[in-house]
ZAVO-724082 format. One record per residue (C-alpha): residue number from 1; z, x, y. Coordinates in steps of 0.5 Angstrom, whole numbers, plus 500, padded with zeros to 3 digits. Example, Ala and Ser with C-alpha at 12.3 -4.5 7.8 and 13.67 -1.06 7.14 Angstrom:
<sites>
SITE|num|Z|X|Y
SITE|1|516|525|491
SITE|2|514|527|498
</sites>
This chain:
<sites>
SITE|num|Z|X|Y
SITE|1|500|500|500
SITE|2|498|503|507
SITE|3|503|502|513
SITE|4|500|499|519
SITE|5|498|504|524
SITE|6|501|502|531
SITE|7|496|502|537
SITE|8|496|507|542
SITE|9|500|505|548
SITE|10|498|506|556
SITE|11|503|512|556
SITE|12|500|515|550
SITE|13|494|515|553
SITE|14|496|518|559
SITE|15|500|523|556
SITE|16|494|525|552
SITE|17|489|526|558
SITE|18|495|529|563
SITE|19|496|534|557
SITE|20|488|535|557
SITE|21|488|537|564
SITE|22|493|543|563
SITE|23|490|545|556
SITE|24|496|544|552
SITE|25|497|539|546
SITE|26|500|540|540
SITE|27|497|538|533
SITE|28|502|533|532
SITE|29|500|529|538
SITE|30|493|528|535
SITE|31|496|525|529
SITE|32|501|520|532
SITE|33|497|514|534
SITE|34|489|513|534
SITE|35|486|513|541
SITE|36|480|509|543
SITE|37|475|513|547
SITE|38|474|508|552
SITE|39|481|508|554
SITE|40|481|516|554
SITE|41|475|516|559
SITE|42|478|510|564
SITE|43|484|514|564
SITE|44|481|521|565
SITE|45|476|518|571
SITE|46|482|514|574
SITE|47|487|521|574
SITE|48|481|525|577
SITE|49|480|520|582
SITE|50|487|520|584
SITE|51|487|528|584
SITE|52|481|529|588
SITE|53|484|524|593
SITE|54|491|527|593
SITE|55|487|534|595
SITE|56|483|531|600
SITE|57|490|528|603
SITE|58|493|535|603
SITE|59|487|538|607
SITE|60|487|533|612
SITE|61|494|534|613
SITE|62|494|541|614
SITE|63|488|541|618
SITE|64|491|537|623
</sites>
């Protein structure tokens, strides 16, 4: 009998994407919960946009 696999939560997806940004991820993280590629892509795009807007805001504050 196979145990039911719990789907990945939003926090699991964010942890995966953020650890990918800095390049650190353990093998056990890969096996914890099945991640849907669409969720990872959406989270990555949102976090990249947030990062870019943060950098732009810092530059605007510093150059005033």
